[in-house]
C-alpha positions in Angstrom: 0.0 0.0 0.0 1.2 3.5 -0.8 -0.4 5.2 2.2 2.0 5.7 5.1 -1.1 5.5 7.4 -1.2 1.8 6.7 2.5 0.9 7.0 3.6 -1.9 9.4 4.8 0.9 11.7 1.4 2.4 11.8 -0.3 -0.8 12.7 2.3 -1.6 15.3 1.5 1.7 17.0 -2.3 1.0 16.8 -2.1 -2.4 18.5 0.5 -1.3 21.1 -2.0 1.0 22.8 -5.3 -0.8 22.3 -7.2 -1.5 25.5 -7.9 -5.1 26.5 -9.9 -7.2 26.8 -12.0 -6.9 23.7 -14.8 -9.3 22.5 -17.6 -9.1 20.0 -21.0 -10.0 21.6 -24.2 -10.8 19.8 -25.8 -7.7 21.3 -23.1 -5.6 19.6 -24.0 -6.9 16.2 -27.6 -8.0 16.2 -28.0 -7.9 12.4 -24.8 -9.7 11.7 -25.4 -12.3 14.4 -28.8 -13.1 13.1 -27.4 -13.7 9.6 -24.5 -15.8 10.7 -26.6 -18.0 13.0 -29.0 -18.7 10.1 -26.1 -19.6 7.7 -23.4 -21.4 9.6 -23.2 -24.7 11.3 -22.1 -24.9 15.0 -19.5 -26.9 16.8 -16.5 -29.0 15.8 -15.3 -26.7 13.0 -11.9 -25.2 12.4 -11.8 -21.4 11.9 -9.2 -18.9 11.0 -9.4 -15.1 10.9 -7.1 -13.3 8.5 -5.8 -10.0 10.0 -7.0 -11.1 13.4 -5.9 -8.5 15.9 -7.0 -8.0 18.6 -8.9 -11.3 18.5 -12.4 -10.1 19.4 -14.0 -11.9 16.4 -12.1 -15.1 17.2 -13.6 -14.9 20.7 -17.1 -14.4 19.2 -16.9 -17.5 16.9 -15.4 -19.6 19.7 -18.1 -18.8 22.1 -21.1 -18.5 19.8 -20.4 -21.3 17.4 -18.0 -23.6 19.3 -15.3 -23.3 16.7 -11.6 -24.2 17.2 -10.2 -20.8 16.4 -6.9 -19.6 14.9 -5.8 -16.2 13.7 -3.1 -14.8 11.4 -1.4 -11.4 11.4 1.8 -10.1 9.9 2.5 -7.6 12.7 4.4 -9.2 15.6 3.0 -6.7 18.1 -0.6 -7.4 16.9 0.0 -11.2 17.5 1.2 -10.5 21.0 -1.9 -8.3 21.8 -4.2 -11.0 20.3 -2.7 -13.7 22.4 -2.9 -11.5 25.5 -6.6 -10.6 24.7 -7.6 -14.2 24.2 -5.8 -15.4 27.3 -7.7 -12.8 29.3 -10.9 -14.1 27.8 -9.9 -17.7 28.5 -10.2 -18.6 24.8 -8.0 -21.4 23.6 -6.6 -20.3 20.2 -3.6 -20.4 17.9 -2.2 -17.1 16.6 0.2 -17.3 13.7 2.7 -14.5 12.9 3.2 -14.7 9.1 2.6 -13.0 5.9 -0.8 -13.9 4.5 0.6 -14.8 1.0 3.3 -17.0 2.5 1.2 -18.8 5.1 0.7 -22.5 4.6 -1.7 -24.6 6.6 -4.3 -27.4 6.5 -7.6 -26.2 5.1 -10.0 -24.6 7.5 -13.8 -25.1 7.6 -14.4 -21.3 8.0 -12.2 -18.5 6.8 -13.1 -15.1 8.0 -11.8 -11.6 7.4 -13.1 -8.2 8.5 -11.7 -5.0 7.0 -8.9 -6.8 5.2 -9.2 -7.3 1.4 -10.0 -3.6 0.7 -6.4 -2.7 1.7 -5.0 -4.5 -1.4 -5.0 -3.0 -4.9 -5.6 -6.4 -6.4 -8.3 -8.0 -4.3 -8.7 -10.9 -6.7 -5.4 -12.4 -5.6 -6.4 -11.9 -2.0 -9.8 -13.7 -2.3 -8.1 -16.5 -4.3 -5.7 -17.0 -1.4 -8.6 -17.0 1.1 -10.3 -19.7 -1.1 -7.1 -21.9 -1.0 -7.1 -21.8 2.8 -10.7 -23.0 2.9 -11.8 -26.6 2.8 -12.8 -27.4 -0.8 -16.0 -29.2 0.1 -18.5 -27.4 2.3 -16.2 -24.8 3.7 -17.3 -21.3 4.3 -15.7 -17.9 3.5 -17.0 -14.9 5.4 -15.8 -11.5 4.1 -16.8 -8.2 5.7 -15.5 -4.9 4.4 -16.4 -1.2 5.0 -18.9 0.2 2.5 -16.6 2.5 0.5 -19.3 4.1 -1.7 -21.9 6.8 -1.5 -21.9 9.4 1.2 -19.3 7.7 3.4 -16.8 7.4 0.6 -17.2 11.1 -0.1 -16.7 11.9 3.6 -13.6 9.8 3.8 -12.0 11.2 0.7 -12.8 14.8 1.7 -12.0 14.8 5.4 -9.4 12.1 5.8 -7.8 11.6 2.3 -4.7 9.8 3.6 -6.9 7.1 5.2 -9.0 6.9 2.1 -5.9 6.4 0.0 -5.2 3.2 1.9 -8.5 1.7 0.9 -9.4 0.5 -2.5 -13.2 0.7 -3.0 -15.1 -2.6 -3.6 -18.8 -2.4 -4.4 -21.3 -5.1 -3.7 -21.5 -6.7 -7.2 -17.7 -6.7 -7.4 -17.4 -8.4 -4.0 -19.8 -11.1 -5.1 -17.9 -11.7 -8.5 -14.5 -11.8 -6.7 -15.7 -14.8 -4.6 -17.7 -16.5 -7.3 -14.7 -16.4 -9.6 -12.9 -18.5 -7.1 -15.6 -21.2 -7.1 -17.7 -19.9 -4.1 -21.5 -20.4 -4.0 -23.0 -17.2 -2.7 -25.2 -17.7 0.4 -25.5 -14.1 1.4 -24.3 -10.7 0.1 -25.6 -7.3 1.1 -25.0 -4.0 2.7 -25.3 -4.1 6.5 -25.3 -1.7 9.4 -28.3 0.5 8.5 -28.1 4.2 7.8 -24.7 4.7 9.3 -22.9 8.0 8.6 -19.1 8.1 9.1 -18.1 10.9 11.6 -15.9 13.1 9.4 -13.5 14.6 11.9 -11.4 11.6 12.9 -8.2 10.0 11.8 -6.9 13.3 10.4 -4.5 16.0 11.5 -7.2 18.3 12.8 -8.7 15.5 15.0 -5.2 14.8 16.5 -4.5 18.5 17.1 -7.9 19.4 18.5 -9.5 16.3 20.1 -12.1 18.3 22.1 -13.3 20.2 19.1 -13.4 17.1 16.9 -15.5 15.4 19.6 -18.0 18.2 19.5 -18.1 18.3 15.7 -18.6 14.6 15.5 -21.2 14.5 18.2 -24.3 14.9 15.9 -23.1 12.0 13.7 -22.5 9.8 16.7 -25.9 10.6 18.1 -27.5 9.8 14.8 -25.6 6.5 14.5 -26.6 5.4 18.0 -30.2 6.2 17.4 -30.2 4.3 14.1 -28.5 1.3 15.8 -31.0 1.3 18.6 -34.0 1.7 16.3 -32.9 -1.1 13.9 -32.1 -3.5 16.7 -35.5 -2.8 18.3 -37.5 -3.2 15.1 -35.4 -5.8 13.3 -35.7 -3.6 10.2 -32.3 -3.0 8.5 -32.1 -0.8 5.4 -29.8 -2.3 2.7 -28.5 0.6 0.7 -25.0 1.5 -0.5 -25.7 5.2 -0.3 -25.4 5.4 3.5 -24.4 2.2 5.3 -21.6 0.8 7.4 -20.4 -2.4 5.8 -20.8 -5.1 3.2 -21.1 -8.8 4.3 -20.4 -11.7 2.1 -20.9 -15.4 3.0 -20.0 -18.1 0.4 -19.5 -21.9 0.5 -17.2 -24.1 -1.4 -18.0 -27.3 -3.3 -21.4 -28.8 -3.4 -22.5 -27.9 0.1 -22.2 -28.8 3.7 -20.1 -31.9 4.6 
């Protein structure tokens, strides 16, 4: 990646100061949890998260699905924090420190990534590598990326261009075609997260220099997002639009179906 914001040194600083423990709970992600529970088998499956720090999703899949969890990250400090986090949560896991493209292993039943493939200029090669790590018959690939289109893409490019430069936009049809080109059968693919608006004054120089002012400027957006989250969780009604949304979720399966 060309952006200095996403260099190994950047990620090392991020994970060095992250507070622990961290864990994803079903109540944090009611829409995603409902989708995953309806699509995935439980118990006795091997799972790996690519770009795993700090391990909060590994904890979620271990507790909610009973999977044997592993993680992979190329930053040594990120692996250290992930192991520490999972130890605090009493989650038995393997954490591998390796480059994604050099990593070799047995195939996994479930291969998961969140906020990973959009950092690469050639996502086709990344998805192909994910597919090679997945069991060829009845394995699952779950890919979640930020929605880099519509209003939120404009906000990111306008107010935090260095961060935007480290992401290569992938729209929903492209995400589907990337996976299906690798032999995946699409089980679910859609925008998720409701009408979420990205707070603009963050991850830029102004926010770093004026944290108090940035908090006040972002407050209306945070209030809106919390209200949307509470309303959608209470009603179970989740708008699916790329114009204003948080993420895109893809779930695909290899081969002819479940083993």
